[in-house]
C-alpha positions in Angstrom: 0.2 0.1 0.0 2.8 2.5 0.7 4.1 1.7 -2.4 1.1 2.7 -4.4 0.0 5.8 -2.8 3.6 7.2 -3.6 3.4 6.0 -7.3 0.3 7.6 -7.2 1.1 11.0 -5.9 4.2 11.1 -8.2 2.0 10.7 -11.4 -0.5 13.3 -10.2 2.4 15.7 -9.5 3.5 15.4 -12.7 0.4 15.5 -14.1 -1.5 18.4 -12.4 -0.7 21.0 -15.1 -2.7 19.1 -17.9 -6.2 18.1 -17.5 -5.8 15.3 -19.9 -3.5 13.5 -18.1 -5.2 14.3 -14.8 -8.4 12.6 -16.3 -5.9 9.3 -17.8 -4.3 9.0 -14.1 -7.4 9.1 -12.8 -8.9 6.5 -14.7 -6.0 4.1 -13.9 -6.6 4.7 -10.5 -10.1 4.2 -10.7 -10.3 0.7 -12.8 -6.9 -0.5 -10.7 -9.4 -0.2 -7.8 -11.3 -3.4 -8.3 -13.5 -3.0 -5.7 -15.0 0.0 -7.2 -15.6 -1.8 -10.3 -17.0 -4.7 -8.4 -19.4 -2.1 -6.5 -20.3 -0.6 -9.9 -21.0 -3.8 -11.4 -23.0 -4.5 -8.8 -25.2 -1.5 -8.1 -25.9 -1.8 -12.1 -26.6 -5.4 -11.8 -29.2 -4.6 -8.6 -31.1 -2.6 -10.9 -31.6 -5.4 -13.6 -32.5 -7.9 -11.1 -34.6 -6.5 -9.0 -36.9 -4.5 -12.0 -37.2 -8.0 -13.8 -38.0 -9.8 -10.4 -40.4 -7.3 -10.2 -41.9 -7.7 -13.3 -41.8 -11.4 -13.3 -44.0 -11.3 -10.3 -46.8 -9.0 -11.6 -49.8 -10.7 -13.1 -52.8 -9.4 -14.2 -56.4 -11.1 -15.6 -59.8 -10.3 -16.7 -62.4 -12.7 -15.6 -65.0 -13.9 -18.1 -67.7 -15.8 -15.5 -65.2 -17.9 -13.7 -62.6 -17.9 -16.5 -59.7 -15.8 -16.7 -58.9 -14.6 -19.8 -56.8 -12.1 -20.9 -57.7 -8.0 -20.4 -58.7 -6.1 -23.7 -55.6 -4.2 -24.8 -55.9 -0.6 -24.2 -57.8 1.9 -26.8 -54.9 3.9 -28.1 -55.3 7.6 -29.4 -53.9 9.4 -32.9 -50.8 10.3 -31.0 -50.5 6.6 -30.0 -51.0 7.8 -26.3 -53.3 4.9 -24.2 -56.9 6.7 -23.7 -60.3 6.1 -22.2 -62.7 6.4 -25.0 -66.1 5.4 -23.5 -69.3 7.5 -23.3 -72.8 7.5 -25.1 -73.4 9.1 -28.2 -76.5 9.7 -30.3 -75.1 10.7 -34.0 -75.6 10.9 -37.4 -73.4 10.6 -40.4 -71.9 14.0 -42.2 -70.0 14.5 -45.2 -67.8 16.8 -45.7 -68.4 20.2 -44.3 -70.9 21.1 -41.8 -71.8 21.6 -38.4 -74.0 21.2 -35.5 -75.9 23.4 -32.7 -77.2 22.7 -29.4 -78.9 24.0 -26.8 -77.8 22.6 -22.9 -80.0 23.2 -20.3 -78.8 21.0 -17.1 -76.1 18.7 -16.4 -77.2 16.6 -13.5 -75.6 13.0 -12.6 -75.2 10.3 -9.7 -72.1 9.0 -7.7 -72.0 5.8 -6.1 -70.3 6.6 -2.5 -69.3 4.0 0.1 -71.5 1.9 1.7 -72.9 3.1 5.2 -75.0 -0.2 5.6 -73.1 -3.4 4.6 -75.3 -4.7 1.6 -77.5 -1.4 1.0 -76.1 0.9 -2.6 -75.3 4.4 -1.5 -76.3 6.3 -4.6 -75.9 10.2 -4.2 -77.3 13.1 -6.5 -74.4 14.7 -8.0 -71.6 15.8 -10.7 -68.3 15.0 -10.8 -65.7 18.3 -11.9 -64.7 16.3 -15.1 -68.7 15.0 -16.3 -68.6 16.5 -19.3 -71.7 16.9 -22.4 -72.0 18.3 -25.6 -71.5 18.4 -29.4 -68.6 16.2 -31.2 -67.7 15.3 -34.4 -65.5 12.0 -34.1 -63.6 10.0 -37.4 -65.7 6.8 -36.0 -66.9 5.0 -33.4 -63.9 3.3 -32.5 -61.9 3.6 -29.5 -59.5 6.0 -29.9 -60.3 7.6 -33.1 -59.5 11.1 -33.7 -62.7 13.9 -32.6 -62.9 17.1 -31.7 -65.7 18.3 -29.2 -67.4 21.3 -27.0 -69.0 20.7 -24.2 -69.9 21.4 -20.7 -68.5 20.3 -17.6 -69.4 19.6 -14.1 -67.0 22.2 -12.4 -64.5 23.3 -15.7 -66.9 25.5 -17.3 -67.0 25.5 -21.0 -64.1 23.4 -22.6 -62.7 22.2 -26.2 -61.0 19.1 -26.4 -59.3 17.3 -29.1 -57.8 14.0 -30.0 -57.7 13.4 -25.9 -55.1 15.3 -24.8 -55.7 18.8 -26.5 -58.2 20.9 -24.0 -58.8 24.5 -24.4 -60.9 26.4 -21.6 -63.8 28.7 -22.8 -66.0 30.7 -20.4 -66.6 29.3 -16.5 -69.6 28.5 -15.0 -72.3 25.8 -14.5 -75.7 25.5 -16.8 -79.0 25.4 -15.7 -82.9 25.6 -17.2 -82.4 29.5 -16.2 -78.7 30.3 -17.3 -78.6 27.6 -20.3 -75.6 26.9 -22.4 -75.5 27.1 -26.8 -72.4 25.1 -28.0 -71.9 25.0 -31.4 -68.9 22.9 -33.8 -68.4 23.9 -37.4 -66.2 21.3 -39.7 -64.2 23.0 -42.7 -62.3 19.9 -44.1 -59.8 18.8 -41.3 -60.5 22.0 -39.6 -63.3 22.2 -36.6 -64.0 25.6 -34.6 -65.9 25.6 -31.5 -68.3 28.3 -30.6 -70.1 28.9 -27.2 -73.3 31.3 -26.6 -75.5 32.4 -23.6 -78.4 34.0 -25.7 -78.0 31.7 -29.6 -77.7 34.9 -30.9 -73.9 36.5 -29.8 -70.9 33.8 -30.4 -67.8 33.6 -28.7 -65.0 31.5 -30.7 -63.5 28.9 -27.9 -60.7 26.9 -29.6 -59.4 25.7 -32.9 -58.3 22.0 -33.8 -56.9 20.4 -36.7 -57.2 16.5 -37.0 -54.9 15.7 -40.1 -56.2 13.5 -42.7 -59.7 13.5 -41.4 -62.1 11.4 -43.9 -65.1 12.8 -45.8 -67.8 11.0 -43.5 -67.5 11.5 -39.7 -70.2 11.0 -36.8 -71.4 14.4 -35.7 -74.2 14.4 -32.6 -74.4 14.8 -29.0 -72.6 12.8 -26.0 -72.3 12.7 -22.7 -69.9 11.2 -20.3 -68.5 10.9 -16.7 -65.6 9.8 -15.1 -65.4 7.6 -11.7 -65.7 9.8 -8.6 -62.0 10.2 -7.6 -62.0 9.9 -3.4 -57.9 10.2 -1.8 -57.3 9.4 1.6 -55.2 11.9 3.5 -52.5 11.6 5.6 -49.4 9.0 6.0 -50.4 5.8 4.2 -53.3 7.3 2.3 -54.1 6.0 -1.2 -56.9 7.1 -3.8 -60.5 5.2 -4.8 -62.3 6.0 -8.0 -66.0 5.2 -8.1 -69.0 4.6 -10.4 -70.9 7.9 -11.4 -72.9 9.4 -14.2 -73.8 12.2 -15.9 -77.5 13.3 -18.0 -77.7 16.4 -20.0 -80.6 17.8 -21.4 -80.4 19.2 -25.1 -82.7 21.1 -27.0 -82.7 23.7 -30.3 -80.7 20.7 -32.2 -79.9 21.9 -35.7 -77.5 20.1 -38.1 -75.8 21.8 -41.0 -74.3 20.3 -44.2 -74.7 16.4 -45.3 -76.9 15.0 -43.1 -80.0 15.0 -44.5 -82.7 12.3 -44.4 -80.4 10.5 -42.0 -81.3 9.0 -38.7 -79.8 9.1 -35.4 -78.2 6.7 -33.8 -77.5 5.7 -30.5 -73.8 4.1 -29.4 -72.6 3.2 -25.9 -69.0 3.4 -27.2 -66.7 1.4 -24.9 -69.4 -0.3 -22.9 -68.5 -3.9 -21.5 -70.6 -6.4 -21.1 -71.7 -8.3 -18.0 -70.5 -12.2 -17.7 -74.3 -13.3 -19.0 -73.6 -11.0 -22.3 -75.6 -7.7 -21.0 -74.0 -4.5 -21.3 -72.2 -3.3 -17.6 -73.1 0.3 -16.4 -75.3 1.1 -19.9 -75.8 4.4 -20.7 -78.8 5.5 -22.2 -80.7 8.6 -24.4 -84.8 9.7 -25.2 -85.8 11.9 -27.4 -89.1 13.8 -27.5 -90.5 16.7 -29.7 -86.3 17.4 -30.7 -85.4 17.5 -27.0 -82.5 15.0 -26.2 -81.9 13.6 -22.7 -78.3 11.9 -23.0 -77.4 9.8 -19.8 -73.6 8.3 -20.2 -70.3 7.1 -18.1 -66.5 6.6 -18.4 -64.1 9.3 -20.1 -62.9 10.6 -23.0 -59.0 11.4 -22.2 -55.6 9.8 -22.1 -55.2 7.1 -20.0 -52.9 7.5 -16.8 -53.9 4.1 -15.0 -52.5 1.0 -15.9 -48.5 -0.1 -15.4 -45.8 2.6 -16.9 -42.6 1.5 -18.4 -40.4 3.1 -15.5 -41.8 0.6 -12.9 -39.2 -2.0 -13.7 -37.0 0.4 -11.9 -37.6 -0.2 -8.6 -34.3 -1.2 -8.2 -32.8 2.2 -8.7 -32.3 3.0 -5.3 -30.2 0.2 -4.9 -28.2 0.7 -7.8 -27.7 4.6 -6.8 -26.6 3.7 -3.2 -23.6 1.4 -5.1 -22.5 4.9 -7.4 -22.4 6.8 -4.1 -20.4 4.4 -2.3 -17.9 4.0 -5.5 -18.0 7.8 -5.7 -17.1 8.4 -2.0 -14.3 5.8 -1.7 -12.6 7.4 -4.9 -12.6 10.9 -3.7 -11.6 9.6 -0.3 -8.8 7.8 -1.6 -7.5 10.8 -3.1 -7.3 12.5 0.0 -5.7 9.2 1.7 -2.8 8.8 -1.1 -2.1 12.5 -1.2 -3.8 13.4 -4.6 -4.7 16.6 -5.4 -1.6 17.8 -3.2 1.0 19.5 -5.1 4.2 21.8 -5.1 3.4 25.6 -4.3 3.9 27.0 -8.1 0.9 24.5 -9.2 -1.9 25.6 -6.6 -3.8 27.5 -8.6 -4.6 24.3 -10.5 -5.0 22.3 -7.6 -8.3 21.3 -7.9 -8.1 20.0 -11.3 -7.0 15.7 -9.9 -9.9 16.1 -7.7 -12.0 18.0 -10.9 -10.8 14.7 -12.9 -12.1 12.1 -10.2 -14.9 13.3 -10.3 -15.4 13.7 -14.1 -14.3 9.6 -14.1 -16.9 8.6 -11.4 -19.5 10.5 -13.0 -18.3 8.7 -16.8 -18.2 5.7 -15.3 -21.2 5.5 -13.4 -23.6 6.9 -16.7 -22.4 4.0 -18.7 -23.5 1.9 -15.9 -26.7 3.3 -15.7 -27.2 3.4 -19.1 -27.2 -0.4 -19.5 -28.9 -1.3 -16.7 -31.6 1.1 -17.0 -32.0 -0.1 -21.0 -31.9 -3.8 -20.1 -34.2 -3.7 -17.5 -36.9 -1.3 -19.5 -36.8 -3.2 -22.5 -36.6 -7.0 -21.1 -38.9 -5.9 -18.1 -41.3 -4.3 -20.2 -42.0 -7.7 -22.4 -42.1 -9.7 -19.3 -45.3 -7.5 -17.8 -46.6 -7.8 -21.2 -45.9 -11.6 -21.0 -47.6 -11.9 -18.0 -50.8 -10.0 -18.8 -50.2 -6.5 -17.8 -51.3 -3.3 -19.7 -48.2 -1.2 -20.3 -49.0 2.3 -21.4 -47.3 3.2 -24.3 -45.2 5.6 -24.8 -43.0 7.5 -28.0 -39.6 6.0 -28.5 -38.2 9.8 -27.3 -39.6 9.3 -24.3 -38.4 5.8 -24.0 -34.8 7.4 -24.9 -35.6 10.4 -22.5 -35.8 7.4 -19.8 -33.1 6.0 -20.6 -30.6 8.5 -21.0 -31.8 10.7 -18.3 -31.9 7.8 -15.6 -28.4 7.1 -16.9 -27.8 11.4 -16.2 -28.7 10.6 -13.0 -26.6 7.9 -12.2 -23.6 10.3 -13.2 -24.7 13.9 -11.6 -25.4 11.8 -8.2 -21.7 10.3 -8.3 -20.7 14.0 -8.7 -22.4 15.2 -5.9 -21.4 12.1 -4.0 -17.6 12.6 -4.7 -18.1 16.3 -3.7 -19.4 15.3 0.0 -16.6 12.6 -0.2 -13.9 15.8 -0.5 -15.8 18.0 1.7 -16.1 15.1 4.5 -12.7 13.3 4.1 -14.3 10.1 5.4 -16.6 8.1 3.8 -18.3 7.5 7.3 -19.6 10.8 7.2 -19.9 11.4 3.2 -21.7 7.8 2.3 -24.5 8.6 5.0 -25.0 11.8 3.7 -25.5 11.2 0.3 -27.7 8.4 1.1 -29.6 10.9 2.9 -30.1 13.7 0.6 -30.6 11.7 -2.7 -32.0 8.1 -1.8 -33.7 8.6 1.3 -36.4 11.4 0.6 -37.1 9.6 -2.6 -38.0 6.7 -0.5 -40.0 8.4 2.5 -42.0 10.0 -0.6 -42.8 7.4 -2.7 -44.1 4.5 -0.1 -46.4 6.9 1.0 -46.0 7.2 4.6 -45.9 11.3 4.5 -48.4 13.2 3.4 -48.9 13.7 -0.5 -47.9 17.7 0.3 -44.7 16.8 2.3 -43.6 13.8 -0.1 -43.8 16.9 -3.2 -42.0 19.1 -1.0 -39.5 16.6 -0.7 -38.7 16.0 -4.2 -39.1 19.7 -5.4 -36.3 20.8 -2.9 -33.8 17.6 -2.5 -31.7 16.1 -4.9 -34.0 13.4 -5.1 -36.1 15.5 -7.2 -33.3 14.0 -9.9 -36.0 11.0 -10.0 -38.4 12.5 -12.1 -36.3 11.8 -15.2 -37.7 8.8 -15.2 -41.0 9.6 -15.1 -43.0 8.3 -19.0 -46.6 9.5 -18.1 -47.0 13.0 -17.8 -49.9 14.8 -15.5 -52.4 15.8 -17.7 -54.7 19.2 -15.9 -58.1 17.8 -17.7 -57.9 14.3 -15.9 -58.5 13.8 -12.7 -55.9 11.7 -11.0 -53.8 11.3 -7.9 -50.6 12.7 -9.2 -48.7 12.2 -6.0 -45.4 10.4 -5.9 -46.9 7.2 -4.4 -48.7 6.9 -7.4 -45.8 7.8 -9.7 -45.7 11.2 -10.2 -43.4 13.8 -9.1 -43.9 17.4 -8.5 -41.6 19.0 -11.0 -41.2 17.8 -14.6 -38.6 15.8 -15.9 -35.5 18.0 -16.9 -36.7 20.1 -13.9 -36.1 17.6 -11.5 -32.6 16.6 -12.9 -31.6 20.1 -12.7 -32.5 20.5 -9.0 -30.4 17.6 -8.5 -27.7 19.3 -11.0 -27.6 22.4 -8.8 -27.0 20.8 -5.6 -24.1 19.2 -7.4 -22.7 22.6 -8.7 -23.1 23.8 -5.4 -20.7 20.9 -3.8 -18.4 21.1 -6.3 -18.1 24.7 -5.8 -17.6 24.1 -2.0 -14.7 22.0 -2.6 -13.0 24.3 -4.6 -13.5 27.0 -1.9 -12.3 24.1 0.6 -9.6 23.4 -1.7 -8.2 26.8 -1.5 -8.5 27.4 1.9 -6.3 24.5 2.6 -4.2 26.0 0.5 -3.9 29.1 2.6 
């Protein structure tokens, strides 16, 4: 050991003025330290093995009576995202340009609440915030097909939505017989424009949607939908539950323009599921009298945020990061122990180059290990999940690349922060617990439901654990009510913003290292 320390120190002194030589020296020192190489490999292997074991243990099936069968595939929208597309539709065929105008005079509904008395259904009157009813143009009644709609909602006023992910707000407020809402949707080629009015005479535009490739003949009509009533249990170990709801809208003054003359109104319960005996489960319905319609529906027309996500296979990430932390701190404390960074007085202004080279090497190694582990885990893990009947929410290839490369960057930046803490503490007994407490512990506390959602979100905004947001593949949607909490896989910051918080911590720690090295030179 003394001979090795002397050799390393001599190499450092001769190379302090040359960044390339400093990097080469740091890399040579790292690869010769077999314990650090083994620990890095073990961390990557932990990510893979824990992820694949988790995927192998997850099984999903659906029942058809007493028989378990594969669950139906999730509908996919025009953008390739998984969607909810379930509603009741009263419609006609429209060929070419045209439009529909209708007045909505009420929006009511019922919600299934937890039973107060066992065996007695507790159904109360009420409308959930994102219950919706209005006028729609849809390419076909096939789930996931392109559409545009103007609607009234339970608590979010008038909206124009199209192709599931797009939402534009109109005027706020509810609807009643004393305060009805007029809605209009006009098609011109593949462009649809939505309007609203309080009196049917003065109209204001809500929004415009372009549906590229929209076929000549589409379906146009009235619809109603009501997503489940979401209940979130506050506090530690809280959770969420969604209960059945349905909405009923009253329409009158319905007029059609364009190529719909002579057609008959058709009724479709889009996306309805069947009972074991074949009858529809929670069917919608409609009635018509004197040109006035009552339309009742349940379900939703929106992106799907339920189901398995790609990053659920990365359960071994904390274990892998702990290995990276240990390796980075060991590298930093070895430099102090063997005299790395100590130079002759003339070289003191460049004294930080050797620690910087060490940080760069551990970052590069951590990035490579994280890249390989994440790529293998996501690819193999998602295949295992699907083979076990799980519905894995689809994402674009760009999102997959961002998750893989971003997670590797998470490893690299965490390694830099840990290395800097090693330089500051000089001893692994202080630096390793500090790095784990800063990077890994907040994430674990926030995601295992031991903290209230507000506290969990605060932790993942201000601590280095914010970097875990880089792995989130499904975004939050403002027009979809969901339990957007860390325990459900949703982070309070956008993916790159979360990684930016971790990077800022690493930068501050590196600046602290530079300041400390200059103080030690004085």
